[in-house]
N, CA, C and O atoms as CSV, one atom per row, in Angstrom:
chain,resi,resn,atom,element,x,y,z
A,1,MET,N,N,94.140,89.773,96.627
A,1,MET,CA,C,93.506,91.089,96.301
A,1,MET,C,C,94.157,91.273,94.654
A,1,MET,O,O,95.065,90.568,94.214
A,2,LYS,N,N,93.588,92.185,94.019
A,2,LYS,CA,C,93.963,92.300,92.737
A,2,LYS,C,C,94.976,93.596,92.604
A,2,LYS,O,O,94.806,94.646,93.224
A,3,ALA,N,N,95.948,93.366,91.784
A,3,ALA,CA,C,96.971,94.573,91.666
A,3,ALA,C,C,97.392,94.556,90.230
A,3,ALA,O,O,97.504,93.499,89.607
A,4,VAL,N,N,97.643,95.816,89.671
A,4,VAL,CA,C,98.207,95.960,88.447
A,4,VAL,C,C,99.714,95.983,88.658
A,4,VAL,O,O,100.227,96.676,89.537
A,5,ARG,N,N,100.441,95.175,87.796
A,5,ARG,CA,C,101.758,95.019,87.926
A,5,ARG,C,C,102.631,95.083,86.730
A,5,ARG,O,O,102.371,94.482,85.688
A,6,LEU,N,N,103.739,95.877,86.923
A,6,LEU,CA,C,104.743,96.106,85.879
A,6,LEU,C,C,105.646,94.949,86.093
A,6,LEU,O,O,106.380,94.824,87.073
A,7,GLU,N,N,105.518,93.926,84.891
A,7,GLU,CA,C,106.171,92.611,85.040
A,7,GLU,C,C,107.418,92.792,84.368
A,7,GLU,O,O,108.301,92.053,84.806
A,8,ALA,N,N,107.768,93.573,83.409
A,8,ALA,CA,C,108.906,93.862,82.601
A,8,ALA,C,C,108.746,95.191,82.001
A,8,ALA,O,O,107.697,95.832,82.064
A,9,VAL,N,N,109.875,95.608,81.386
A,9,VAL,CA,C,109.633,96.882,80.606
A,9,VAL,C,C,108.571,96.675,79.691
A,9,VAL,O,O,108.584,95.617,79.062
A,10,GLY,N,N,107.698,97.446,79.508
A,10,GLY,CA,C,106.631,97.562,78.421
A,10,GLY,C,C,105.444,96.420,78.644
A,10,GLY,O,O,104.602,96.171,77.780
A,11,SER,N,N,105.509,95.766,79.940
A,11,SER,CA,C,104.509,94.827,80.173
A,11,SER,C,C,103.876,94.959,81.443
A,11,SER,O,O,104.471,94.716,82.492
A,12,ILE,N,N,102.511,95.391,81.375
A,12,ILE,CA,C,101.601,95.525,82.535
A,12,ILE,C,C,100.610,94.412,82.528
A,12,ILE,O,O,100.215,93.944,81.460
A,13,ALA,N,N,100.181,93.956,83.718
A,13,ALA,CA,C,99.220,92.786,83.837
A,13,ALA,C,C,98.368,92.961,85.120
A,13,ALA,O,O,98.919,93.395,86.132
A,14,LEU,N,N,97.172,92.675,85.127
A,14,LEU,CA,C,96.376,92.520,86.180
A,14,LEU,C,C,96.459,91.236,87.138
A,14,LEU,O,O,95.962,90.199,86.698
A,15,ARG,N,N,96.965,91.221,88.233
A,15,ARG,CA,C,97.344,89.849,88.862
A,15,ARG,C,C,96.514,89.845,90.333
A,15,ARG,O,O,96.204,90.858,90.959
A,16,GLU,N,N,96.261,88.595,90.687
A,16,GLU,CA,C,95.986,88.346,92.085
A,16,GLU,C,C,97.342,88.232,92.907
A,16,GLU,O,O,98.225,87.442,92.572
A,17,VAL,N,N,97.439,89.009,93.920
A,17,VAL,CA,C,98.557,88.959,94.801
A,17,VAL,C,C,98.030,88.877,96.226
A,17,VAL,O,O,96.849,89.099,96.492
A,18,ASP,N,N,99.020,88.526,97.203
A,18,ASP,CA,C,98.671,88.391,98.591
A,18,ASP,C,C,98.464,89.719,99.280
A,18,ASP,O,O,99.355,90.556,99.132
A,19,LYS,N,N,97.482,90.006,99.963
A,19,LYS,CA,C,97.080,91.104,100.759
A,19,LYS,C,C,98.175,91.361,101.774
A,19,LYS,O,O,98.484,90.428,102.516
A,20,PRO,N,N,98.807,92.547,101.889
A,20,PRO,CA,C,99.817,92.646,103.010
A,20,PRO,C,C,99.067,92.807,104.366
A,20,PRO,O,O,97.852,92.899,104.546
A,21,SER,N,N,100.065,92.818,105.267
A,21,SER,CA,C,99.389,93.266,106.571
A,21,SER,C,C,100.089,94.430,107.043
A,21,SER,O,O,101.166,94.733,106.528
A,22,ALA,N,N,99.515,95.208,108.100
A,22,ALA,CA,C,100.073,96.574,108.518
A,22,ALA,C,C,101.088,95.919,109.661
A,22,ALA,O,O,100.797,95.062,110.495
A,23,GLY,N,N,102.447,96.621,109.437
A,23,GLY,CA,C,103.596,96.339,110.246
A,23,GLY,C,C,103.220,97.412,111.540
A,23,GLY,O,O,102.220,98.128,111.578
A,24,ALA,N,N,104.170,97.335,112.467
A,24,ALA,CA,C,103.956,98.273,113.624
A,24,ALA,C,C,103.654,99.599,113.352
A,24,ALA,O,O,102.753,100.258,113.870
A,25,ASP,N,N,104.565,100.008,112.395
A,25,ASP,CA,C,104.517,101.544,112.084
A,25,ASP,C,C,103.831,101.839,110.621
A,25,ASP,O,O,104.141,102.860,110.006
A,26,ASP,N,N,102.942,100.957,110.126
A,26,ASP,CA,C,102.170,101.007,108.968
A,26,ASP,C,C,100.725,101.333,109.305
A,26,ASP,O,O,100.179,101.220,110.403
A,27,LEU,N,N,100.114,101.835,107.955
A,27,LEU,CA,C,98.634,101.811,107.877
A,27,LEU,C,C,98.452,100.822,106.503
A,27,LEU,O,O,99.250,100.841,105.566
A,28,LEU,N,N,97.441,100.098,106.556
A,28,LEU,CA,C,97.003,99.402,105.553
A,28,LEU,C,C,95.906,100.097,104.912
A,28,LEU,O,O,94.889,100.237,105.591
A,29,VAL,N,N,95.917,100.578,103.686
A,29,VAL,CA,C,95.056,101.302,103.048
A,29,VAL,C,C,94.301,100.620,101.888
A,29,VAL,O,O,94.984,100.129,100.990
A,30,ARG,N,N,93.079,100.551,101.829
A,30,ARG,CA,C,92.354,99.872,100.620
A,30,ARG,C,C,92.339,101.071,99.540
A,30,ARG,O,O,91.671,102.084,99.746
A,31,ILE,N,N,92.998,100.922,98.553
A,31,ILE,CA,C,92.994,101.909,97.480
A,31,ILE,C,C,91.701,101.962,96.716
A,31,ILE,O,O,91.166,100.984,96.193
A,32,GLU,N,N,91.211,103.297,96.699
A,32,GLU,CA,C,89.937,103.417,95.885
A,32,GLU,C,C,90.251,104.299,94.608
A,32,GLU,O,O,89.512,104.231,93.626
A,33,ALA,N,N,91.249,105.045,94.632
A,33,ALA,CA,C,91.640,105.883,93.353
A,33,ALA,C,C,93.119,105.904,93.382
A,33,ALA,O,O,93.685,106.085,94.460
A,34,CYS,N,N,93.829,105.725,92.239
A,34,CYS,CA,C,95.225,105.830,91.995
A,34,CYS,C,C,95.539,106.748,90.685
A,34,CYS,O,O,94.828,106.622,89.688
A,35,GLY,N,N,96.514,107.583,90.709
A,35,GLY,CA,C,96.844,108.218,89.728
A,35,GLY,C,C,97.818,107.632,88.903
A,35,GLY,O,O,98.674,106.902,89.403
A,36,VAL,N,N,97.789,107.885,87.587
A,36,VAL,CA,C,99.017,107.442,86.781
A,36,VAL,C,C,99.787,108.754,86.318
A,36,VAL,O,O,99.271,109.670,85.679
A,37,CYS,N,N,101.138,108.690,86.756
A,37,CYS,CA,C,101.772,109.974,86.747
A,37,CYS,C,C,103.081,109.566,85.851
A,37,CYS,O,O,103.272,108.446,85.377
A,38,GLY,N,N,103.867,110.602,85.727
A,38,GLY,CA,C,105.323,110.598,84.758
A,38,GLY,C,C,106.138,109.412,85.345
A,38,GLY,O,O,106.750,108.713,84.537
A,39,THR,N,N,106.208,109.117,86.651
A,39,THR,CA,C,107.064,108.241,87.363
A,39,THR,C,C,106.442,106.668,86.582
A,39,THR,O,O,107.194,105.771,86.198
A,40,ASP,N,N,105.244,106.642,86.504
A,40,ASP,CA,C,104.656,105.300,86.160
A,40,ASP,C,C,105.066,105.065,84.567
A,40,ASP,O,O,105.468,103.991,84.121
A,41,ARG,N,N,104.896,106.205,83.848
A,41,ARG,CA,C,105.263,106.241,82.429
A,41,ARG,C,C,106.740,105.738,82.216
A,41,ARG,O,O,107.020,104.797,81.475
A,42,HIS,N,N,107.660,106.467,82.947
A,42,HIS,CA,C,108.994,106.147,82.970
A,42,HIS,C,C,109.406,104.735,83.455
A,42,HIS,O,O,110.341,104.113,82.950
A,43,LEU,N,N,108.720,104.322,84.366
A,43,LEU,CA,C,109.156,102.787,84.661
A,43,LEU,C,C,108.660,102.015,83.652
A,43,LEU,O,O,109.459,101.135,83.329
A,44,PHE,N,N,107.449,102.011,82.916
A,44,PHE,CA,C,107.085,101.348,81.722
A,44,PHE,C,C,107.934,101.156,80.750
A,44,PHE,O,O,108.232,100.092,80.206
A,45,HIS,N,N,108.392,102.423,80.504
A,45,HIS,CA,C,109.338,102.673,79.329
A,45,HIS,C,C,110.857,102.230,79.678
A,45,HIS,O,O,111.701,102.247,78.782
A,46,GLY,N,N,111.167,101.862,80.899
A,46,GLY,CA,C,112.399,101.512,81.238
A,46,GLY,C,C,113.472,102.666,81.358
A,46,GLY,O,O,114.691,102.541,81.237
A,47,GLU,N,N,112.740,103.838,81.628
A,47,GLU,CA,C,113.511,104.982,81.697
A,47,GLU,C,C,114.082,105.400,83.117
A,47,GLU,O,O,114.887,106.314,83.293
A,48,PHE,N,N,113.513,104.547,84.152
A,48,PHE,CA,C,113.871,104.610,85.597
A,48,PHE,C,C,114.214,103.343,85.866
A,48,PHE,O,O,113.581,102.457,85.292
A,49,PRO,N,N,115.309,102.978,86.812
A,49,PRO,CA,C,115.440,101.486,87.155
A,49,PRO,C,C,114.502,101.120,88.125
A,49,PRO,O,O,114.076,101.899,88.978
A,50,CYS,N,N,114.151,99.873,88.004
A,50,CYS,CA,C,113.142,99.188,88.884
A,50,CYS,C,C,113.650,97.544,88.723
A,50,CYS,O,O,114.349,97.128,87.799
A,51,LYS,N,N,113.202,96.856,89.679
A,51,LYS,CA,C,113.470,95.650,89.656
A,51,LYS,C,C,111.966,94.727,89.530
A,51,LYS,O,O,111.595,94.066,90.500
A,52,PRO,N,N,111.331,94.752,88.516
A,52,PRO,CA,C,109.978,94.052,88.388
A,52,PRO,C,C,109.992,92.631,88.980
A,52,PRO,O,O,111.060,92.021,88.949
A,53,PRO,N,N,108.864,92.027,89.537
A,53,PRO,CA,C,107.519,92.933,89.143
A,53,PRO,C,C,107.423,94.008,90.330
A,53,PRO,O,O,107.980,93.816,91.411
A,54,VAL,N,N,106.716,95.089,90.058
A,54,VAL,CA,C,106.510,96.218,90.899
A,54,VAL,C,C,104.976,96.704,90.729
A,54,VAL,O,O,104.369,96.519,89.674
A,55,THR,N,N,104.486,97.240,91.678
A,55,THR,CA,C,103.035,97.582,91.517
A,55,THR,C,C,103.299,99.254,91.432
A,55,THR,O,O,103.832,99.889,92.341
A,56,PRO,N,N,102.876,99.771,90.308
A,56,PRO,CA,C,103.088,101.255,90.022
A,56,PRO,C,C,101.989,102.064,90.665
A,56,PRO,O,O,100.976,101.444,90.988
A,57,GLY,N,N,102.041,103.261,90.880
A,57,GLY,CA,C,101.015,104.185,91.430
A,57,GLY,C,C,101.270,104.595,92.726
A,57,GLY,O,O,100.869,103.915,93.670
A,58,HIS,N,N,101.949,105.723,92.909
A,58,HIS,CA,C,102.244,106.297,94.382
A,58,HIS,C,C,101.386,107.398,94.754
A,58,HIS,O,O,101.500,107.917,95.865
A,59,GLU,N,N,100.431,107.843,93.803
A,59,GLU,CA,C,99.514,109.012,94.173
A,59,GLU,C,C,98.172,108.414,94.366
A,59,GLU,O,O,97.546,108.019,93.382
A,60,PHE,N,N,97.693,108.319,95.543
A,60,PHE,CA,C,96.366,107.505,95.822
A,60,PHE,C,C,95.600,108.071,96.853
A,60,PHE,O,O,96.081,108.896,97.630
A,61,SER,N,N,94.316,107.639,96.914
A,61,SER,CA,C,93.386,107.782,98.012
A,61,SER,C,C,92.688,106.493,98.343
A,61,SER,O,O,92.519,105.632,97.481
A,62,GLY,N,N,92.252,106.343,99.665
A,62,GLY,CA,C,91.652,105.100,99.942
A,62,GLY,C,C,91.065,105.133,101.354
A,62,GLY,O,O,90.944,106.247,101.863
A,63,ILE,N,N,90.709,104.128,102.012
A,63,ILE,CA,C,90.352,103.920,103.309
A,63,ILE,C,C,91.041,103.112,104.052
A,63,ILE,O,O,91.286,101.980,103.636
A,64,ILE,N,N,91.489,103.544,105.310
A,64,ILE,CA,C,92.302,102.792,106.280
A,64,ILE,C,C,91.586,101.430,106.600
A,64,ILE,O,O,90.400,101.436,106.930
A,65,GLU,N,N,92.326,100.228,106.501
A,65,GLU,CA,C,91.542,98.817,106.830
A,65,GLU,C,C,92.338,98.454,108.035
A,65,GLU,O,O,91.671,97.776,108.816
A,66,ALA,N,N,93.586,98.699,108.442
A,66,ALA,CA,C,94.315,98.263,109.474
A,66,ALA,C,C,95.262,99.227,109.894
A,66,ALA,O,O,95.819,100.002,109.117
A,67,ILE,N,N,95.477,99.183,111.286
A,67,ILE,CA,C,96.582,100.231,111.863
A,67,ILE,C,C,97.644,99.503,112.530
A,67,ILE,O,O,97.317,98.613,113.316
A,68,GLY,N,N,98.777,99.736,112.343
A,68,GLY,CA,C,99.993,99.263,113.115
A,68,GLY,C,C,99.807,99.657,114.605
A,68,GLY,O,O,99.120,100.616,114.955
A,69,SER,N,N,100.422,98.906,115.380
A,69,SER,CA,C,100.443,98.892,116.996
A,69,SER,C,C,101.033,100.170,117.324
A,69,SER,O,O,100.496,100.746,118.271
A,70,SER,N,N,102.054,100.779,116.744
A,70,SER,CA,C,102.747,101.940,117.049
A,70,SER,C,C,102.103,103.181,116.415
A,70,SER,O,O,102.562,104.259,116.794
A,71,VAL,N,N,101.131,103.202,115.527
A,71,VAL,CA,C,100.547,104.347,114.845
A,71,VAL,C,C,99.547,104.877,115.768
A,71,VAL,O,O,98.840,104.149,116.465
A,72,THR,N,N,99.487,106.288,115.766
A,72,THR,CA,C,98.439,107.142,116.294
A,72,THR,C,C,97.916,108.217,115.384
A,72,THR,O,O,98.496,108.683,114.404
A,73,GLY,N,N,96.713,108.546,115.862
A,73,GLY,CA,C,96.013,109.743,115.057
A,73,GLY,C,C,95.303,109.262,113.846
A,73,GLY,O,O,94.901,110.081,113.019
A,74,PHE,N,N,95.109,107.900,113.675
A,74,PHE,CA,C,94.209,107.412,112.526
A,74,PHE,C,C,93.411,106.347,113.051
A,74,PHE,O,O,93.834,105.629,113.957
A,75,SER,N,N,92.190,106.193,112.492
A,75,SER,CA,C,91.361,105.243,112.819
A,75,SER,C,C,90.916,104.309,111.520
A,75,SER,O,O,90.927,104.734,110.365
A,76,VAL,N,N,90.521,102.960,111.904
A,76,VAL,CA,C,90.108,102.288,110.667
A,76,VAL,C,C,88.767,102.881,110.200
A,76,VAL,O,O,87.859,103.214,110.962
A,77,GLY,N,N,88.748,102.976,108.840
A,77,GLY,CA,C,87.685,103.650,108.143
A,77,GLY,C,C,87.950,105.049,107.809
A,77,GLY,O,O,87.151,105.610,107.060
A,78,ASP,N,N,89.023,105.732,108.289
A,78,ASP,CA,C,89.301,107.013,107.826
A,78,ASP,C,C,89.620,107.021,106.381
A,78,ASP,O,O,90.217,106.053,105.909
A,79,ARG,N,N,89.318,107.909,105.717
A,79,ARG,CA,C,89.739,108.274,104.203
A,79,ARG,C,C,91.119,108.995,104.280
A,79,ARG,O,O,91.231,109.957,105.041
A,80,VAL,N,N,92.027,108.634,103.631
A,80,VAL,CA,C,93.203,109.257,103.571
A,80,VAL,C,C,93.703,109.444,101.890
A,80,VAL,O,O,93.193,108.892,100.915
A,81,THR,N,N,94.696,110.267,101.908
A,81,THR,CA,C,95.411,110.281,100.526
A,81,THR,C,C,96.916,110.160,100.850
A,81,THR,O,O,97.414,110.398,101.950
A,82,GLY,N,N,97.587,109.748,99.713
A,82,GLY,CA,C,99.019,109.575,99.932
A,82,GLY,C,C,99.809,109.966,98.730
A,82,GLY,O,O,99.287,109.815,97.626
A,83,ASP,N,N,101.090,110.483,98.835
A,83,ASP,CA,C,102.082,110.594,97.851
A,83,ASP,C,C,103.353,110.446,98.576
A,83,ASP,O,O,104.006,111.382,99.039
A,84,PRO,N,N,103.665,109.147,98.641
A,84,PRO,CA,C,104.895,108.858,99.562
A,84,PRO,C,C,106.206,108.891,98.803
A,84,PRO,O,O,106.884,107.890,98.573
A,85,ASN,N,N,106.520,110.193,98.414
A,85,ASN,CA,C,107.829,110.555,97.707
A,85,ASN,C,C,108.902,110.872,98.776
A,85,ASN,O,O,110.041,111.190,98.432
């Protein structure tokens, strides 16, 4: 799958990365839209600590592709939003 990666302070690139799988307590969401916010700007400029490479963007919406075995209340195909702060 493709992901925008912060590879170092001031360096962003589009990369091919392995698609994750859903763990027992996880949802795997195919991202359809992702906001760029102040956190992403601070990471890019080295103003917040991080250990690159990282995938920026924590405000998103998408479609559930897989559901972990312990997760209830969701179905594959559900549209969801997230802001996991």
